[in-house]
Every structure is written in C-alpha cells, then in structure tokens.
All heavy atoms as TSV, in Angstrom:
chain	resi	resn	atom	element	x	y	z
A	1	MET	N	N	113.882	127.429	91.900
A	1	MET	CA	C	113.048	126.295	92.229
A	1	MET	C	C	113.935	125.145	92.691
A	1	MET	O	O	114.943	124.847	92.088
A	1	MET	CB	C	112.236	125.867	91.004
A	1	MET	CG	C	111.383	124.651	91.255
A	1	MET	SD	S	110.518	123.986	89.816
A	1	MET	CE	C	109.628	125.394	89.235
A	2	GLU	N	N	113.545	124.511	93.759
A	2	GLU	CA	C	114.298	123.381	94.289
A	2	GLU	C	C	113.865	122.094	93.581
A	2	GLU	O	O	112.691	121.907	93.281
A	2	GLU	CB	C	114.056	123.260	95.793
A	2	GLU	CG	C	115.092	122.452	96.508
A	2	GLU	CD	C	115.027	122.657	98.010
A	2	GLU	OE1	O	113.933	122.529	98.575
A	2	GLU	OE2	O	116.067	122.938	98.603
A	3	TRP	N	N	114.819	121.238	93.302
A	3	TRP	CA	C	114.575	119.938	92.693
A	3	TRP	C	C	115.007	118.852	93.666
A	3	TRP	O	O	115.766	119.104	94.605
A	3	TRP	CB	C	115.339	119.815	91.375
A	3	TRP	CG	C	114.636	120.528	90.273
A	3	TRP	CD1	C	114.659	121.870	90.028
A	3	TRP	CD2	C	113.788	119.959	89.290
A	3	TRP	NE1	N	113.874	122.166	88.953
A	3	TRP	CE2	C	113.327	121.007	88.469
A	3	TRP	CE3	C	113.380	118.659	89.011
A	3	TRP	CZ2	C	112.475	120.791	87.399
A	3	TRP	CZ3	C	112.535	118.443	87.941
A	3	TRP	CH2	C	112.085	119.508	87.151
A	4	TYR	N	N	114.522	117.648	93.431
A	4	TYR	CA	C	114.776	116.538	94.338
A	4	TYR	C	C	115.144	115.281	93.563
A	4	TYR	O	O	114.593	115.015	92.497
A	4	TYR	CB	C	113.537	116.237	95.179
A	4	TYR	CG	C	113.022	117.433	95.924
A	4	TYR	CD1	C	112.070	118.281	95.361
A	4	TYR	CD2	C	113.513	117.740	97.184
A	4	TYR	CE1	C	111.614	119.394	96.038
A	4	TYR	CE2	C	113.060	118.856	97.877
A	4	TYR	CZ	C	112.114	119.669	97.296
A	4	TYR	OH	O	111.670	120.776	97.959
A	5	VAL	N	N	116.056	114.522	94.134
A	5	VAL	CA	C	116.358	113.177	93.658
A	5	VAL	C	C	115.772	112.248	94.713
A	5	VAL	O	O	115.984	112.443	95.903
A	5	VAL	CB	C	117.882	112.954	93.526
A	5	VAL	CG1	C	118.176	111.536	93.078
A	5	VAL	CG2	C	118.487	113.966	92.576
A	6	TYR	N	N	115.021	111.265	94.277
A	6	TYR	CA	C	114.384	110.366	95.233
A	6	TYR	C	C	114.690	108.917	94.890
A	6	TYR	O	O	114.970	108.572	93.740
A	6	TYR	CB	C	112.867	110.597	95.281
A	6	TYR	CG	C	112.163	110.319	93.977
A	6	TYR	CD1	C	111.652	109.061	93.699
A	6	TYR	CD2	C	112.024	111.319	93.016
A	6	TYR	CE1	C	111.017	108.800	92.495
A	6	TYR	CE2	C	111.392	111.075	91.816
A	6	TYR	CZ	C	110.890	109.812	91.564
A	6	TYR	OH	O	110.266	109.551	90.363
A	7	ILE	N	N	114.656	108.106	95.922
A	7	ILE	CA	C	114.825	106.668	95.759
A	7	ILE	C	C	113.615	106.008	96.405
A	7	ILE	O	O	113.283	106.302	97.557
A	7	ILE	CB	C	116.124	106.164	96.421
A	7	ILE	CG1	C	117.336	106.869	95.815
A	7	ILE	CG2	C	116.237	104.637	96.295
A	7	ILE	CD1	C	118.645	106.583	96.518
A	8	LEU	N	N	112.954	105.172	95.635
A	8	LEU	CA	C	111.823	104.453	96.206
A	8	LEU	C	C	112.043	102.960	96.066
A	8	LEU	O	O	112.813	102.502	95.226
A	8	LEU	CB	C	110.497	104.899	95.587
A	8	LEU	CG	C	110.222	104.720	94.102
A	8	LEU	CD1	C	109.737	103.311	93.798
A	8	LEU	CD2	C	109.172	105.713	93.667
A	9	GLU	N	N	111.386	102.238	96.930
A	9	GLU	CA	C	111.464	100.782	96.928
A	9	GLU	C	C	110.192	100.249	96.293
A	9	GLU	O	O	109.086	100.660	96.656
A	9	GLU	CB	C	111.588	100.267	98.359
A	9	GLU	CG	C	111.741	98.767	98.460
A	9	GLU	CD	C	111.894	98.325	99.903
A	9	GLU	OE1	O	111.069	98.740	100.744
A	9	GLU	OE2	O	112.830	97.580	100.179
A	10	CYS	N	N	110.357	99.347	95.350
A	10	CYS	CA	C	109.210	98.723	94.705
A	10	CYS	C	C	108.773	97.494	95.509
A	10	CYS	O	O	109.478	97.046	96.403
A	10	CYS	CB	C	109.569	98.323	93.275
A	10	CYS	SG	S	109.948	99.737	92.223
A	11	LYS	N	N	107.618	96.977	95.178
A	11	LYS	CA	C	107.082	95.834	95.926
A	11	LYS	C	C	107.942	94.578	95.813
A	11	LYS	O	O	107.867	93.700	96.660
A	11	LYS	CB	C	105.653	95.538	95.486
A	11	LYS	CG	C	104.681	96.594	95.952
A	11	LYS	CD	C	103.257	96.251	95.599
A	11	LYS	CE	C	102.329	97.331	96.131
A	11	LYS	NZ	N	100.927	97.045	95.800
A	12	ASP	N	N	108.779	94.507	94.774
A	12	ASP	CA	C	109.669	93.345	94.637
A	12	ASP	C	C	111.039	93.595	95.277
A	12	ASP	O	O	111.985	92.873	95.028
A	12	ASP	CB	C	109.835	92.961	93.169
A	12	ASP	CG	C	110.631	93.979	92.368
A	12	ASP	OD1	O	110.872	95.099	92.874
A	12	ASP	OD2	O	111.006	93.660	91.230
A	13	ASP	N	N	111.143	94.652	96.096
A	13	ASP	CA	C	112.360	95.056	96.814
A	13	ASP	C	C	113.424	95.688	95.922
A	13	ASP	O	O	114.521	95.974	96.379
A	13	ASP	CB	C	112.982	93.897	97.611
A	13	ASP	CG	C	112.082	93.437	98.741
A	13	ASP	OD1	O	111.344	94.279	99.291
A	13	ASP	OD2	O	112.110	92.243	99.070
A	14	SER	N	N	113.130	95.915	94.652
A	14	SER	CA	C	114.071	96.627	93.789
A	14	SER	C	C	113.956	98.127	94.080
A	14	SER	O	O	112.985	98.590	94.691
A	14	SER	CB	C	113.784	96.344	92.314
A	14	SER	OG	O	112.513	96.836	91.939
A	15	LEU	N	N	114.968	98.876	93.652
A	15	LEU	CA	C	114.998	100.313	93.897
A	15	LEU	C	C	114.817	101.089	92.594
A	15	LEU	O	O	115.263	100.646	91.540
A	15	LEU	CB	C	116.321	100.712	94.545
A	15	LEU	CG	C	116.651	100.055	95.868
A	15	LEU	CD1	C	118.023	100.502	96.345
A	15	LEU	CD2	C	115.587	100.358	96.912
A	16	TYR	N	N	114.188	102.236	92.694
A	16	TYR	CA	C	113.989	103.121	91.553
A	16	TYR	C	C	114.453	104.511	91.964
A	16	TYR	O	O	114.106	104.986	93.046
A	16	TYR	CB	C	112.518	103.158	91.151
A	16	TYR	CG	C	112.222	104.133	90.037
A	16	TYR	CD1	C	112.411	103.777	88.710
A	16	TYR	CD2	C	111.766	105.420	90.306
A	16	TYR	CE1	C	112.151	104.666	87.680
A	16	TYR	CE2	C	111.502	106.318	89.290
A	16	TYR	CZ	C	111.692	105.934	87.978
A	16	TYR	OH	O	111.435	106.821	86.964
A	17	THR	N	N	115.221	105.165	91.115
A	17	THR	CA	C	115.706	106.519	91.383
A	17	THR	C	C	115.138	107.452	90.328
A	17	THR	O	O	115.149	107.132	89.136
A	17	THR	CB	C	117.246	106.564	91.335
A	17	THR	OG1	O	117.754	105.627	92.282
A	17	THR	CG2	C	117.761	107.951	91.671
A	18	GLY	N	N	114.654	108.599	90.759
A	18	GLY	CA	C	114.094	109.571	89.833
A	18	GLY	C	C	114.305	110.986	90.315
A	18	GLY	O	O	114.840	111.216	91.408
A	19	VAL	N	N	113.870	111.961	89.503
A	19	VAL	CA	C	113.961	113.377	89.866
A	19	VAL	C	C	112.585	114.017	89.738
A	19	VAL	O	O	111.749	113.590	88.936
A	19	VAL	CB	C	114.982	114.142	88.992
A	19	VAL	CG1	C	116.365	113.566	89.146
A	19	VAL	CG2	C	114.577	114.151	87.548
A	20	THR	N	N	112.366	115.057	90.525
A	20	THR	CA	C	111.103	115.785	90.485
A	20	THR	C	C	111.277	117.142	91.147
A	20	THR	O	O	112.231	117.358	91.887
A	20	THR	CB	C	109.983	114.990	91.196
A	20	THR	OG1	O	108.736	115.654	91.004
A	20	THR	CG2	C	110.260	114.844	92.685
A	21	ASN	N	N	110.338	118.029	90.903
A	21	ASN	CA	C	110.318	119.296	91.626
A	21	ASN	C	C	109.159	119.328	92.625
A	21	ASN	O	O	108.936	120.318	93.302
A	21	ASN	CB	C	110.261	120.490	90.667
A	21	ASN	CG	C	109.032	120.486	89.786
A	21	ASN	OD1	O	108.209	119.583	89.865
A	21	ASN	ND2	N	108.926	121.476	88.943
A	22	ASN	N	N	108.400	118.211	92.715
A	22	ASN	CA	C	107.299	118.102	93.657
A	22	ASN	C	C	107.195	116.639	94.097
A	22	ASN	O	O	106.571	115.821	93.414
A	22	ASN	CB	C	106.000	118.578	93.000
A	22	ASN	CG	C	104.831	118.606	93.963
A	22	ASN	OD1	O	104.745	117.806	94.894
A	22	ASN	ND2	N	103.927	119.534	93.749
A	23	VAL	N	N	107.791	116.320	95.216
A	23	VAL	CA	C	107.881	114.928	95.681
A	23	VAL	C	C	106.503	114.340	95.957
A	23	VAL	O	O	106.197	113.225	95.525
A	23	VAL	CB	C	108.782	114.809	96.935
A	23	VAL	CG1	C	108.786	113.382	97.464
A	23	VAL	CG2	C	110.199	115.266	96.616
A	24	ASP	N	N	105.657	115.065	96.672
A	24	ASP	CA	C	104.335	114.531	97.025
A	24	ASP	C	C	103.515	114.191	95.778
A	24	ASP	O	O	102.922	113.111	95.690
A	24	ASP	CB	C	103.571	115.522	97.898
A	24	ASP	CG	C	104.209	115.708	99.263
A	24	ASP	OD1	O	104.853	114.765	99.752
A	24	ASP	OD2	O	104.062	116.805	99.830
A	25	LYS	N	N	103.499	115.097	94.825
A	25	LYS	CA	C	102.751	114.875	93.592
A	25	LYS	C	C	103.320	113.684	92.820
A	25	LYS	O	O	102.577	112.841	92.313
A	25	LYS	CB	C	102.779	116.129	92.731
A	25	LYS	CG	C	101.961	116.033	91.472
A	25	LYS	CD	C	101.987	117.353	90.715
A	25	LYS	CE	C	101.237	117.261	89.403
A	25	LYS	NZ	N	101.311	118.519	88.646
A	26	ARG	N	N	104.643	113.582	92.758
A	26	ARG	CA	C	105.288	112.487	92.025
A	26	ARG	C	C	104.988	111.141	92.667
A	26	ARG	O	O	104.748	110.146	91.976
A	26	ARG	CB	C	106.804	112.724	91.971
A	26	ARG	CG	C	107.532	111.748	91.105
A	26	ARG	CD	C	107.202	111.942	89.645
A	26	ARG	NE	N	108.016	111.052	88.834
A	26	ARG	CZ	C	107.620	110.519	87.694
A	26	ARG	NH1	N	106.464	110.830	87.191
A	26	ARG	NH2	N	108.406	109.722	87.024
A	27	MET	N	N	104.963	111.071	94.002
A	27	MET	CA	C	104.661	109.811	94.673
A	27	MET	C	C	103.219	109.392	94.409
A	27	MET	O	O	102.929	108.200	94.227
A	27	MET	CB	C	104.923	109.910	96.179
A	27	MET	CG	C	106.405	110.039	96.551
A	27	MET	SD	S	107.471	108.778	95.843
A	27	MET	CE	C	108.378	109.738	94.625
A	28	GLU	N	N	102.304	110.337	94.370
A	28	GLU	CA	C	100.909	110.018	94.056
A	28	GLU	C	C	100.795	109.436	92.653
A	28	GLU	O	O	100.049	108.479	92.426
A	28	GLU	CB	C	100.022	111.259	94.196
A	28	GLU	CG	C	99.785	111.675	95.639
A	28	GLU	CD	C	99.173	110.572	96.482
A	28	GLU	OE1	O	98.217	109.904	96.017
A	28	GLU	OE2	O	99.644	110.350	97.615
A	29	VAL	N	N	101.544	110.000	91.714
A	29	VAL	CA	C	101.539	109.494	90.340
A	29	VAL	C	C	102.096	108.068	90.307
A	29	VAL	O	O	101.529	107.183	89.655
A	29	VAL	CB	C	102.338	110.439	89.414
A	29	VAL	CG1	C	102.512	109.841	88.036
A	29	VAL	CG2	C	101.653	111.792	89.321
A	30	HIS	N	N	103.197	107.830	91.020
A	30	HIS	CA	C	103.770	106.476	91.079
A	30	HIS	C	C	102.783	105.490	91.695
A	30	HIS	O	O	102.626	104.368	91.215
A	30	HIS	CB	C	105.071	106.459	91.885
A	30	HIS	CG	C	106.279	106.899	91.122
A	30	HIS	ND1	N	106.644	106.352	89.915
A	30	HIS	CD2	C	107.223	107.830	91.407
A	30	HIS	CE1	C	107.754	106.921	89.479
A	30	HIS	NE2	N	108.132	107.828	90.375
A	31	LYS	N	N	102.110	105.897	92.756
A	31	LYS	CA	C	101.147	105.015	93.422
A	31	LYS	C	C	100.010	104.614	92.496
A	31	LYS	O	O	99.475	103.511	92.592
A	31	LYS	CB	C	100.586	105.690	94.675
A	31	LYS	CG	C	101.577	105.772	95.805
A	31	LYS	CD	C	101.009	106.538	96.981
A	31	LYS	CE	C	102.066	106.776	98.037
A	31	LYS	NZ	N	101.544	107.597	99.147
A	32	LYS	N	N	99.634	105.512	91.585
A	32	LYS	CA	C	98.569	105.223	90.619
A	32	LYS	C	C	99.055	104.321	89.489
A	32	LYS	O	O	98.261	103.853	88.681
A	32	LYS	CB	C	98.019	106.524	90.037
A	32	LYS	CG	C	97.265	107.354	91.041
A	32	LYS	CD	C	96.802	108.659	90.416
A	32	LYS	CE	C	96.116	109.532	91.454
A	32	LYS	NZ	N	95.753	110.842	90.890
A	33	GLY	N	N	100.370	104.111	89.412
A	33	GLY	CA	C	100.919	103.233	88.394
A	33	GLY	C	C	101.151	103.892	87.048
A	33	GLY	O	O	101.295	103.214	86.042
A	34	VAL	N	N	101.232	105.222	87.037
A	34	VAL	CA	C	101.448	105.922	85.773
A	34	VAL	C	C	102.712	106.775	85.795
A	34	VAL	O	O	103.004	107.461	84.824
A	34	VAL	CB	C	100.228	106.802	85.377
A	34	VAL	CG1	C	99.034	105.926	85.067
A	34	VAL	CG2	C	99.897	107.798	86.471
A	35	GLY	N	N	103.491	106.708	86.850
A	35	GLY	CA	C	104.682	107.535	86.978
A	35	GLY	C	C	105.855	107.092	86.127
A	35	GLY	O	O	106.614	107.906	85.638
A	36	SER	N	N	106.002	105.792	85.942
A	36	SER	CA	C	107.073	105.255	85.108
A	36	SER	C	C	106.722	103.814	84.770
A	36	SER	O	O	106.012	103.139	85.517
A	36	SER	CB	C	108.410	105.311	85.839
A	36	SER	OG	O	108.473	104.325	86.839
A	37	LYS	N	N	107.245	103.346	83.665
A	37	LYS	CA	C	106.992	101.957	83.264
A	37	LYS	C	C	107.570	100.990	84.283
A	37	LYS	O	O	106.969	99.965	84.594
A	37	LYS	CB	C	107.609	101.688	81.894
A	37	LYS	CG	C	106.893	102.370	80.763
A	37	LYS	CD	C	107.568	102.050	79.435
A	37	LYS	CE	C	106.922	102.804	78.304
A	37	LYS	NZ	N	107.577	102.533	77.016
A	38	TYR	N	N	108.760	101.328	84.814
A	38	TYR	CA	C	109.426	100.432	85.765
A	38	TYR	C	C	108.592	100.273	87.036
A	38	TYR	O	O	108.311	99.154	87.468
A	38	TYR	CB	C	110.822	100.958	86.116
A	38	TYR	CG	C	111.607	99.998	86.988
A	38	TYR	CD1	C	112.369	98.994	86.414
A	38	TYR	CD2	C	111.561	100.080	88.373
A	38	TYR	CE1	C	113.079	98.091	87.197
A	38	TYR	CE2	C	112.259	99.188	89.165
A	38	TYR	CZ	C	113.011	98.197	88.573
A	38	TYR	OH	O	113.699	97.306	89.351
A	39	VAL	N	N	108.189	101.385	87.615
A	39	VAL	CA	C	107.420	101.319	88.868
A	39	VAL	C	C	106.046	100.704	88.613
A	39	VAL	O	O	105.525	99.963	89.441
A	39	VAL	CB	C	107.320	102.705	89.538
A	39	VAL	CG1	C	106.458	102.640	90.785
A	39	VAL	CG2	C	108.708	103.226	89.877
A	40	LYS	N	N	105.473	100.971	87.467
A	40	LYS	CA	C	104.187	100.354	87.129
A	40	LYS	C	C	104.322	98.837	87.097
A	40	LYS	O	O	103.481	98.120	87.634
A	40	LYS	CB	C	103.685	100.859	85.778
A	40	LYS	CG	C	102.359	100.270	85.372
A	40	LYS	CD	C	101.895	100.811	84.038
A	40	LYS	CE	C	100.531	100.242	83.685
A	40	LYS	NZ	N	100.016	100.773	82.422
A	41	ALA	N	N	105.393	98.337	86.492
A	41	ALA	CA	C	105.614	96.894	86.383
A	41	ALA	C	C	105.949	96.251	87.726
A	41	ALA	O	O	105.500	95.144	88.019
A	41	ALA	CB	C	106.733	96.613	85.385
A	42	LYS	N	N	106.733	96.941	88.547
A	42	LYS	CA	C	107.208	96.371	89.812
A	42	LYS	C	C	106.300	96.671	90.992
A	42	LYS	O	O	106.346	95.999	92.004
A	42	LYS	CB	C	108.615	96.892	90.133
A	42	LYS	CG	C	109.636	96.631	89.043
A	42	LYS	CD	C	109.926	95.152	88.902
A	42	LYS	CE	C	111.015	94.917	87.871
A	42	LYS	NZ	N	111.426	93.546	87.779
A	43	GLY	N	N	105.486	97.713	90.893
A	43	GLY	CA	C	104.594	98.106	91.975
A	43	GLY	C	C	105.264	99.040	92.962
A	43	GLY	O	O	106.400	98.810	93.378
A	44	PHE	N	N	104.583	100.101	93.321
A	44	PHE	CA	C	105.118	101.079	94.267
A	44	PHE	C	C	105.100	100.500	95.671
A	44	PHE	O	O	104.084	100.001	96.139
A	44	PHE	CB	C	104.275	102.360	94.233
A	44	PHE	CG	C	104.717	103.403	95.216
A	44	PHE	CD1	C	105.722	104.287	94.893
A	44	PHE	CD2	C	104.130	103.489	96.463
A	44	PHE	CE1	C	106.144	105.254	95.796
A	44	PHE	CE2	C	104.536	104.454	97.372
A	44	PHE	CZ	C	105.539	105.334	97.039
A	45	GLY	N	N	106.242	100.565	96.343
A	45	GLY	CA	C	106.340	100.106	97.725
A	45	GLY	C	C	106.325	101.277	98.687
A	45	GLY	O	O	105.299	101.611	99.276
A	46	ARG	N	N	107.476	101.956	98.792
A	46	ARG	CA	C	107.564	103.107	99.695
A	46	ARG	C	C	108.718	104.014	99.287
A	46	ARG	O	O	109.690	103.568	98.664
A	46	ARG	CB	C	107.753	102.649	101.134
A	46	ARG	CG	C	109.046	101.900	101.370
A	46	ARG	CD	C	109.091	101.282	102.768
A	46	ARG	NE	N	110.265	100.442	102.894
A	46	ARG	CZ	C	111.229	100.662	103.761
A	46	ARG	NH1	N	111.158	101.654	104.604
A	46	ARG	NH2	N	112.270	99.860	103.799
A	47	LEU	N	N	108.608	105.253	99.665
A	47	LEU	CA	C	109.659	106.231	99.429
A	47	LEU	C	C	110.737	106.011	100.482
A	47	LEU	O	O	110.457	105.980	101.679
A	47	LEU	CB	C	109.093	107.648	99.528
A	47	LEU	CG	C	110.066	108.803	99.341
A	47	LEU	CD1	C	110.654	108.786	97.932
A	47	LEU	CD2	C	109.356	110.128	99.597
A	48	LEU	N	N	111.986	105.837	100.039
A	48	LEU	CA	C	113.075	105.579	100.970
A	48	LEU	C	C	113.886	106.823	101.310
A	48	LEU	O	O	114.261	107.025	102.458
A	48	LEU	CB	C	114.041	104.534	100.388
A	48	LEU	CG	C	113.508	103.133	100.201
A	48	LEU	CD1	C	114.575	102.245	99.576
A	48	LEU	CD2	C	113.054	102.556	101.524
A	49	HIS	N	N	114.184	107.655	100.294
A	49	HIS	CA	C	115.099	108.760	100.539
A	49	HIS	C	C	114.868	109.881	99.535
A	49	HIS	O	O	114.555	109.619	98.378
A	49	HIS	CB	C	116.543	108.259	100.427
A	49	HIS	CG	C	117.557	109.179	100.990
A	49	HIS	ND1	N	117.672	109.445	102.327
A	49	HIS	CD2	C	118.507	109.925	100.384
A	49	HIS	CE1	C	118.666	110.300	102.524
A	49	HIS	NE2	N	119.184	110.615	101.346
A	50	VAL	N	N	115.033	111.122	100.000
A	50	VAL	CA	C	114.901	112.299	99.137
A	50	VAL	C	C	116.094	113.211	99.388
A	50	VAL	O	O	116.454	113.470	100.538
A	50	VAL	CB	C	113.596	113.077	99.442
A	50	VAL	CG1	C	113.510	114.327	98.591
A	50	VAL	CG2	C	112.381	112.202	99.229
A	51	ILE	N	N	116.710	113.683	98.310
A	51	ILE	CA	C	117.837	114.608	98.394
A	51	ILE	C	C	117.452	115.888	97.658
A	51	ILE	O	O	117.104	115.834	96.473
A	51	ILE	CB	C	119.105	114.010	97.755
A	51	ILE	CG1	C	119.455	112.681	98.410
A	51	ILE	CG2	C	120.270	114.993	97.843
A	51	ILE	CD1	C	120.447	111.849	97.621
A	52	ALA	N	N	117.506	117.017	98.342
A	52	ALA	CA	C	117.197	118.306	97.721
A	52	ALA	C	C	118.446	118.876	97.064
A	52	ALA	O	O	119.539	118.808	97.630
A	52	ALA	CB	C	116.672	119.281	98.779
A	53	VAL	N	N	118.277	119.411	95.863
A	53	VAL	CA	C	119.367	120.062	95.135
A	53	VAL	C	C	118.859	121.399	94.599
A	53	VAL	O	O	117.665	121.681	94.633
A	53	VAL	CB	C	119.920	119.179	93.993
A	53	VAL	CG1	C	120.559	117.921	94.543
A	53	VAL	CG2	C	118.845	118.825	93.004
A	54	ASN	N	N	119.779	122.232	94.100
A	54	ASN	CA	C	119.431	123.596	93.709
A	54	ASN	C	C	118.691	123.719	92.392
A	54	ASN	O	O	117.894	124.641	92.212
A	54	ASN	CB	C	120.687	124.465	93.648
A	54	ASN	CG	C	121.283	124.673	95.017
A	54	ASN	OD1	O	120.575	124.710	96.002
A	54	ASN	ND2	N	122.587	124.799	95.071
A	55	ASP	N	N	118.958	122.814	91.449
A	55	ASP	CA	C	118.354	122.978	90.123
A	55	ASP	C	C	118.207	121.623	89.433
A	55	ASP	O	O	118.710	120.607	89.898
A	55	ASP	CB	C	119.176	123.931	89.254
A	55	ASP	CG	C	120.641	123.551	89.168
A	55	ASP	OD1	O	120.943	122.366	88.933
A	55	ASP	OD2	O	121.489	124.447	89.326
A	56	LYS	N	N	117.496	121.627	88.307
A	56	LYS	CA	C	117.223	120.397	87.580
A	56	LYS	C	C	118.504	119.738	87.077
A	56	LYS	O	O	118.645	118.515	87.129
A	56	LYS	CB	C	116.283	120.673	86.409
A	56	LYS	CG	C	115.842	119.429	85.682
A	56	LYS	CD	C	114.826	119.747	84.600
A	56	LYS	CE	C	114.339	118.471	83.927
A	56	LYS	NZ	N	113.320	118.774	82.902
A	57	SER	N	N	119.440	120.544	86.591
A	57	SER	CA	C	120.696	119.997	86.083
A	57	SER	C	C	121.428	119.219	87.166
A	57	SER	O	O	121.907	118.099	86.930
A	57	SER	CB	C	121.591	121.123	85.545
A	57	SER	OG	O	122.830	120.617	85.125
A	58	SER	N	N	121.503	119.764	88.359
A	58	SER	CA	C	122.162	119.077	89.478
A	58	SER	C	C	121.423	117.793	89.838
A	58	SER	O	O	122.044	116.777	90.156
A	58	SER	CB	C	122.229	119.992	90.699
A	58	SER	OG	O	122.990	121.132	90.429
A	59	ALA	N	N	120.107	117.841	89.781
A	59	ALA	CA	C	119.302	116.660	90.092
A	59	ALA	C	C	119.572	115.549	89.089
A	59	ALA	O	O	119.762	114.387	89.464
A	59	ALA	CB	C	117.818	117.017	90.107
A	60	LEU	N	N	119.611	115.888	87.810
A	60	LEU	CA	C	119.847	114.886	86.778
A	60	LEU	C	C	121.252	114.294	86.875
A	60	LEU	O	O	121.441	113.089	86.674
A	60	LEU	CB	C	119.615	115.489	85.394
A	60	LEU	CG	C	118.158	115.847	85.086
A	60	LEU	CD1	C	118.075	116.660	83.806
A	60	LEU	CD2	C	117.290	114.609	85.013
A	61	LYS	N	N	122.233	115.127	87.206
A	61	LYS	CA	C	123.604	114.631	87.368
A	61	LYS	C	C	123.707	113.681	88.558
A	61	LYS	O	O	124.359	112.634	88.485
A	61	LYS	CB	C	124.572	115.796	87.532
A	61	LYS	CG	C	124.791	116.574	86.252
A	61	LYS	CD	C	125.651	117.794	86.479
A	61	LYS	CE	C	125.756	118.620	85.204
A	61	LYS	NZ	N	126.475	119.877	85.406
A	62	LEU	N	N	123.057	114.025	89.662
A	62	LEU	CA	C	123.078	113.156	90.840
A	62	LEU	C	C	122.332	111.853	90.566
A	62	LEU	O	O	122.794	110.769	90.948
A	62	LEU	CB	C	122.482	113.875	92.047
A	62	LEU	CG	C	122.440	113.084	93.341
A	62	LEU	CD1	C	123.831	112.589	93.746
A	62	LEU	CD2	C	121.828	113.937	94.455
A	63	GLU	N	N	121.205	111.937	89.891
A	63	GLU	CA	C	120.461	110.726	89.524
A	63	GLU	C	C	121.355	109.799	88.696
A	63	GLU	O	O	121.402	108.584	88.934
A	63	GLU	CB	C	119.215	111.098	88.727
A	63	GLU	CG	C	118.437	109.880	88.250
A	63	GLU	CD	C	117.385	110.209	87.213
A	63	GLU	OE1	O	117.566	111.160	86.427
A	63	GLU	OE2	O	116.369	109.487	87.173
A	64	TYR	N	N	122.058	110.352	87.744
A	64	TYR	CA	C	122.953	109.562	86.903
A	64	TYR	C	C	124.030	108.878	87.744
A	64	TYR	O	O	124.295	107.685	87.575
A	64	TYR	CB	C	123.597	110.445	85.832
A	64	TYR	CG	C	124.575	109.700	84.962
A	64	TYR	CD1	C	124.131	108.884	83.929
A	64	TYR	CD2	C	125.944	109.780	85.184
A	64	TYR	CE1	C	125.025	108.173	83.135
A	64	TYR	CE2	C	126.848	109.078	84.395
A	64	TYR	CZ	C	126.379	108.285	83.375
A	64	TYR	OH	O	127.266	107.581	82.596
A	65	LYS	N	N	124.636	109.624	88.666
A	65	LYS	CA	C	125.674	109.045	89.524
A	65	LYS	C	C	125.126	107.893	90.356
A	65	LYS	O	O	125.773	106.863	90.530
A	65	LYS	CB	C	126.274	110.111	90.441
A	65	LYS	CG	C	127.206	111.061	89.750
A	65	LYS	CD	C	127.800	112.057	90.725
A	65	LYS	CE	C	128.721	113.031	90.033
A	65	LYS	NZ	N	129.300	113.999	90.978
A	66	ILE	N	N	123.939	108.082	90.892
A	66	ILE	CA	C	123.317	107.026	91.714
A	66	ILE	C	C	123.061	105.790	90.862
A	66	ILE	O	O	123.337	104.670	91.279
A	66	ILE	CB	C	122.010	107.536	92.361
A	66	ILE	CG1	C	122.348	108.586	93.433
A	66	ILE	CG2	C	121.208	106.384	92.958
A	66	ILE	CD1	C	121.148	109.332	93.972
A	67	LYS	N	N	122.574	105.991	89.648
A	67	LYS	CA	C	122.263	104.853	88.776
A	67	LYS	C	C	123.519	104.131	88.293
A	67	LYS	O	O	123.432	102.984	87.853
A	67	LYS	CB	C	121.413	105.312	87.609
A	67	LYS	CG	C	119.986	105.659	88.047
A	67	LYS	CD	C	119.119	106.057	86.881
A	67	LYS	CE	C	117.681	106.260	87.347
A	67	LYS	NZ	N	116.784	106.536	86.223
A	68	GLN	N	N	124.677	104.760	88.393
A	68	GLN	CA	C	125.932	104.133	88.000
A	68	GLN	C	C	126.541	103.301	89.117
A	68	GLN	O	O	127.490	102.557	88.893
A	68	GLN	CB	C	126.953	105.197	87.548
A	68	GLN	CG	C	126.533	105.971	86.323
A	68	GLN	CD	C	126.154	105.089	85.158
A	68	GLN	OE1	O	126.915	104.272	84.718
A	68	GLN	NE2	N	124.919	105.239	84.676
A	69	LEU	N	N	126.012	103.398	90.333
A	69	LEU	CA	C	126.539	102.636	91.454
A	69	LEU	C	C	126.334	101.140	91.231
A	69	LEU	O	O	125.383	100.722	90.565
A	69	LEU	CB	C	125.843	103.045	92.761
A	69	LEU	CG	C	126.099	104.468	93.234
A	69	LEU	CD1	C	125.208	104.792	94.424
A	69	LEU	CD2	C	127.562	104.678	93.576
A	70	GLU	N	N	127.211	100.364	91.817
A	70	GLU	CA	C	127.089	98.912	91.730
A	70	GLU	C	C	125.785	98.464	92.357
A	70	GLU	O	O	125.374	98.956	93.421
A	70	GLU	CB	C	128.282	98.279	92.468
A	70	GLU	CG	C	128.422	96.797	92.216
A	70	GLU	CD	C	129.710	96.253	92.797
A	70	GLU	OE1	O	130.767	96.858	92.573
A	70	GLU	OE2	O	129.634	95.222	93.484
A	71	ARG	N	N	125.117	97.556	91.729
A	71	ARG	CA	C	123.778	97.120	92.174
A	71	ARG	C	C	123.787	96.459	93.551
A	71	ARG	O	O	122.839	96.558	94.284
A	71	ARG	CB	C	123.167	96.157	91.159
A	71	ARG	CG	C	122.981	96.772	89.800
A	71	ARG	CD	C	121.761	97.681	89.782
A	71	ARG	NE	N	121.493	98.128	88.432
A	71	ARG	CZ	C	121.365	99.402	88.103
A	71	ARG	NH1	N	121.467	100.345	89.005
A	71	ARG	NH2	N	121.101	99.745	86.870
A	72	ASN	N	N	124.850	95.762	93.874
A	72	ASN	CA	C	124.894	95.081	95.168
A	72	ASN	C	C	125.220	96.063	96.253
A	72	ASN	O	O	125.063	95.891	97.373
A	72	ASN	CB	C	125.918	93.949	95.134
A	72	ASN	CG	C	125.506	92.866	94.169
A	72	ASN	OD1	O	124.324	92.673	93.934
A	72	ASN	ND2	N	126.466	92.180	93.604
C-alpha cells in the first residue's frame, strides 16, 4: 500500500504536514474541520504538495523530518 506525506496551507497562511494512505479522503475530512485540531482551529485553505512513499514507516519518518525544518 502506498502512503503519502502532504503539506496543506491553512487559511491563516500557516502550513500543516500530515500522512495518509488516501489523500482525497483525508482532504475531505480536513475540509469538514474534523481532520486535526490544528487545521480545525486554523481553517483548511488548500493542498500544496503530496509526496508518495512506499510504506507508513517511511511516511512518518519524512513527516518528522519536514516538521524539524526551520519555520522561516
């Protein structure tokens, strides 16, 4: 099963990074405001980028690396 790391932009221009095995379904959940507390609070803006990886472990490791990047 293929997994994905995604980056979305919230309505306040902040970025959110997450993982999923179904991007379309996950974006619908975020749009409804139930996908995560952060996106619910900030508001879903748009999907910016999706990276496909081979498995969940790789997705979680990449998500962690992205979240460790300098904010600026």
